[in-house]
Structures are given as C-alpha cells and as structure tokens.
C-alpha positions in Angstrom: 117.2 73.8 -179.5 114.6 76.7 -178.7 112.7 74.5 -176.7 115.3 74.2 -174.2 115.8 77.9 -173.6 113.0 79.3 -171.3 112.0 82.9 -171.1 113.2 85.0 -167.7 110.1 86.9 -167.2 108.0 83.5 -166.8 110.1 83.2 -163.7 110.1 86.4 -162.3 109.4 86.9 -158.6 106.8 89.5 -159.3 104.6 87.2 -161.3 104.7 84.6 -158.6 103.1 86.8 -156.1 99.4 86.7 -155.3 97.6 90.1 -155.0 95.3 90.6 -151.7 92.9 93.7 -151.1 94.7 95.5 -148.4 93.4 95.2 -145.1 91.7 92.0 -145.8 93.9 89.4 -145.1 96.3 88.5 -142.4 99.4 86.0 -142.5 100.1 83.9 -139.4 103.3 84.5 -137.4 103.6 80.9 -136.4 102.6 78.9 -139.4 102.4 81.2 -142.3 98.6 80.6 -142.8 97.0 83.3 -145.0 93.5 84.0 -143.3 90.7 86.3 -144.3 90.0 89.0 -141.3 86.5 87.7 -141.1 87.5 84.3 -140.5 90.1 85.2 -138.0 86.9 87.3 -136.6 84.8 84.5 -136.4 87.7 82.2 -134.8 88.2 84.7 -132.1 91.3 86.2 -133.5 93.1 82.5 -133.4 94.4 80.6 -136.3 92.6 77.8 -137.5 95.6 76.2 -138.2 98.1 76.3 -135.8 95.8 77.8 -132.4 98.5 80.8 -132.6 96.6 83.1 -130.5 96.9 86.9 -132.4 97.4 90.0 -130.3 94.1 91.7 -129.9 92.9 94.5 -128.2 89.9 95.7 -125.7 87.2 96.0 -127.5 87.5 92.0 -128.9 87.9 90.9 -125.2 84.6 93.1 -124.1 82.9 91.2 -127.2 84.6 87.8 -126.4 83.8 87.9 -122.4 80.8 90.0 -121.9 77.0 89.5 -121.9 75.9 91.6 -125.4 74.8 94.9 -124.6 75.9 94.8 -121.0 79.1 96.5 -120.9 79.6 100.2 -119.8 83.2 101.8 -120.1 84.3 104.5 -117.5 86.8 107.2 -117.4 87.0 106.9 -121.6 88.9 110.0 -122.1 91.3 110.5 -119.5 94.7 111.6 -120.8 98.1 111.4 -120.1 99.8 114.6 -119.1 103.7 115.6 -119.3 104.8 116.3 -116.0 108.5 115.6 -116.3 108.4 117.8 -120.2 110.0 114.4 -121.3 111.8 114.6 -124.9 113.7 111.7 -126.4 113.5 111.2 -130.4 110.4 113.5 -130.0 108.6 115.5 -127.1 106.4 112.9 -125.1 103.3 115.2 -125.6 103.6 114.8 -129.3 103.9 111.3 -129.0 100.4 111.0 -127.1 98.7 113.3 -129.3 100.0 111.4 -132.3 99.1 107.8 -130.8 95.8 109.1 -129.9 95.1 110.5 -133.7 96.7 107.1 -135.0 95.0 104.7 -132.9 91.5 106.6 -131.8 92.5 105.5 -128.1 93.4 108.0 -125.4 95.5 105.6 -123.6 96.7 102.2 -122.9 93.6 100.6 -120.9 89.9 100.3 -121.4 87.9 100.1 -118.1 84.3 99.3 -117.4 81.6 97.1 -115.9 79.6 94.3 -117.6 78.0 91.1 -116.9 79.5 87.7 -117.8 76.6 85.3 -117.8 74.5 87.5 -115.4 77.3 87.9 -113.2 78.3 91.9 -112.8 81.8 92.3 -113.3 84.2 95.0 -113.0 86.7 94.9 -115.8 90.0 96.5 -117.2 91.7 95.4 -120.3 95.5 96.8 -121.7 95.9 97.6 -125.5 99.1 97.1 -126.9 98.9 99.5 -129.5 98.9 102.8 -127.4 102.9 102.7 -126.6 103.2 99.2 -126.4 100.7 99.1 -123.6 102.7 100.9 -121.3 101.7 101.8 -117.5 101.8 105.3 -117.1 100.1 107.6 -114.4 96.7 107.4 -116.7 97.0 103.4 -116.8 97.3 103.3 -112.9 94.6 105.6 -112.2 92.0 104.1 -114.6 93.1 100.6 -113.1 92.8 101.9 -109.5 89.4 103.5 -110.1 88.1 99.7 -111.6 89.4 98.2 -108.6 87.6 100.8 -106.4 84.5 100.3 -108.4 84.8 96.4 -107.6 85.0 97.0 -103.9 82.1 99.8 -103.8 79.8 97.5 -105.6 81.1 94.4 -103.9 81.7 92.8 -107.3 84.6 90.5 -108.7 87.4 92.2 -110.8 89.0 90.9 -114.1 92.2 92.7 -115.7 93.9 91.8 -118.9 97.3 92.4 -119.1 99.1 93.1 -122.4 102.4 95.5 -121.8 105.8 96.1 -122.6 106.2 97.6 -118.6 106.2 100.7 -116.9 106.3 104.2 -119.2 109.9 105.4 -119.2 108.4 108.8 -120.6 106.9 109.4 -116.7 109.6 107.8 -114.7 109.2 107.9 -110.9 105.3 108.6 -111.6 105.0 105.7 -113.6 106.8 103.3 -111.1 104.4 104.5 -108.3 101.7 103.0 -110.5 102.9 99.3 -109.3 102.5 100.3 -105.4 99.3 101.8 -106.0 97.5 99.1 -107.6 98.6 96.6 -105.4 97.4 98.3 -102.4 94.3 98.7 -104.1 94.3 95.1 -104.9 95.1 94.2 -100.9 92.0 96.0 -100.1 90.1 94.1 -102.6 91.4 90.8 -100.5 90.5 91.9 -97.4 86.9 92.4 -98.7 87.1 89.0 -99.7 86.3 90.1 -103.4 87.6 87.6 -106.1 90.4 88.7 -108.7 91.2 87.4 -111.6 94.3 88.2 -113.8 94.6 87.3 -117.5 97.6 87.6 -119.0 98.2 87.5 -122.8 101.2 88.0 -125.4 103.2 90.0 -124.1 103.2 90.9 -120.2 106.2 92.1 -119.3 108.4 94.8 -116.8 106.4 96.6 -114.1 102.9 95.2 -115.1 104.3 91.5 -114.6 106.0 92.9 -111.3 102.6 94.6 -110.0 98.9 93.7 -110.8 99.1 91.3 -113.3 100.5 88.6 -111.0 98.5 89.3 -107.9 95.4 87.4 -108.9 93.5 85.2 -106.8 93.8 83.0 -110.4 96.0 84.0 -112.6 95.1 82.6 -116.3 97.3 83.0 -119.4 96.4 82.7 -123.0 98.8 79.6 -124.7 102.3 80.4 -125.9 102.1 84.0 -124.4 105.6 86.0 -123.1 105.2 86.6 -119.5 108.1 88.0 -117.4 110.1 90.9 -116.1 113.1 91.3 -118.1 113.1 89.9 -121.7 114.9 86.8 -122.6 117.6 88.1 -124.6 118.3 90.5 -121.8 118.5 87.5 -119.3 120.6 85.6 -121.3 123.2 87.8 -122.1 123.4 88.6 -118.3 123.6 85.2 -117.3 126.0 84.1 -120.0 124.2 80.8 -120.8 121.4 79.3 -122.8 117.8 79.4 -121.6 115.3 76.6 -121.4 113.1 75.8 -124.2 110.0 77.7 -123.9 111.4 80.1 -121.2 109.2 82.8 -120.3 106.2 81.2 -122.4 102.7 80.6 -120.3 103.3 76.6 -120.5 107.0 77.0 -118.8 105.3 79.3 -116.0 102.6 77.2 -115.6 104.7 73.9 -115.0 107.2 75.9 -112.8 104.2 77.1 -110.4 103.7 80.9 -111.7 100.3 80.5 -113.3 97.1 78.5 -112.3 95.4 77.8 -116.1 96.4 78.2 -119.7 93.1 78.9 -121.4 92.6 78.6 -124.9 90.6 82.0 -126.0 87.6 80.1 -127.0 87.3 78.5 -123.8 87.8 82.1 -122.0 84.6 83.0 -120.8 83.3 79.7 -120.1 86.3 79.5 -117.6 86.3 83.1 -116.3 82.4 82.5 -115.5 83.0 79.1 -113.6 86.0 80.8 -111.4 83.2 83.5 -110.6 80.3 81.4 -109.6 83.1 79.5 -107.4 84.7 82.4 -105.8 81.3 84.2 -104.9 
C-alpha cells in the first residue's frame, strides 16, 4: 500500500510559494493579481484586471498631467518646525527627520507650475507617504503660495488631495491652515480664475473640510475614500450600518458632492478640457 502513502514534504506550504525578486512585483489589493512594476507604471498605476487605482505620488501625477519638461517645482526644501515641542511615542522633530530620511520628501505636498496641453497651470499634489499626507503648517503654506502664484500669473490652479487630515502634532497651527488656504481660494474665485480639485484615495479630515471640496470642479478617482470622519467612527457613533459604498467616489457623486469620477487614464484629457472651457 506504499502507493497510498504520500510524502508530507510534497505538500509543504513552503514548496507552494513562488519566489519573486524584491521590489519588482506588487499584488493588487482588490483582486489579488500579481503585477510587474513596469507593467503597472505603463498602465498609470492602475490594475489592468480590475481597474483598481493604486495610491501614487506627486512625481507620478506630474508625469500623467503635465507636458514633458514643462514642470518647475517651488519651495522644495521647506521643512516643518516643532512649535509645540510635541512628543507622543517619539519626538515630533525626530519623526519629521526620520520621514525625510526614509522618503526623500521634505513634507507632504509638492508644488510648482507647468503646462497641460500648452496651458500654464499652478499645481499642488499631496503625498500620503509623508506622515499620512497630513496637513501641517508647511502643507498650508506651500499650497497658499501655489494659489498666490495662480493669482499673480492669472492661471488655473489644480490641487490633488491625498490625506489623513490635519496633523495632530501641530494642533491649532494645523487647523489654521484650513482657513488660510480657503481664504486664498476665495480670492482666486473673486478673480474668476479656475480651481480644479482632484480627490484621490484617501481624502479625509481637515483636508476635505477645506480646499479639497472647494473646487469650481471637484473630480475624484474611482472608489476613492472621501469624507471627514472615517466610516468606522460614524458607524460606531450612530449605531447603524452604513449604506453600501458609503464615502466612496461613486456614492458621493450620486449624492451631489462631486462633479465627476474620472479614470486616471482619462485624467489629463478631462482636466485639459475643463481648463479650456473655464478660461
């Protein structure tokens, strides 16, 4: 009966694993597809199988939206201070320096001016890799300066949001950025200069409560989480189950909070059309 006995080693979990070189492959969070990084880049960081939009950063959005070689970055090395000498599990200043060293970023937003199909445009894009894309004094200042450049040059303004909200380590200094950026956008509106807000996954907290939802046109990527408080907190507060798709792009558009939900592959075309129309 030896044929009936099977060696356990043939069914070891280790023998079923596939070896992938580190950093070359990524797994889709939605459908589980294994995708090569180069293929993902060619497809604009969107899963070719299920259309899941991976989180990506300012450099990638610059390459998607702007004409080659036209983008110039401003205020690159502006760095957060520690006005409250805040400390939780570690000192805030150590957290900032550690994140700068790890990510190569100086804070959670990149700003500059470039051309989209020949149209000069001021631009700000948040980066979730820097302390969860949180909005502190530097983020508010850089975005305010970007809006000022749009106002001075009489050009459109685009902000791409990707944030966990206001930065708790700066307390009231962080919350002040909501009023500061909103006031700058009000002046831009008075000058009849277009502001396009693009909301990506996730856009939450004080960012949503200020500049992210103040666009002349509010655009979101598919299935992005957008809201003020998180769905888990809301569910626990009201004690009821939330509707299917709650706080996702399509749900918000259906209920009038967004103007468009746009696939990343069509983003430049749609934004360019909006700029042409509004200018």
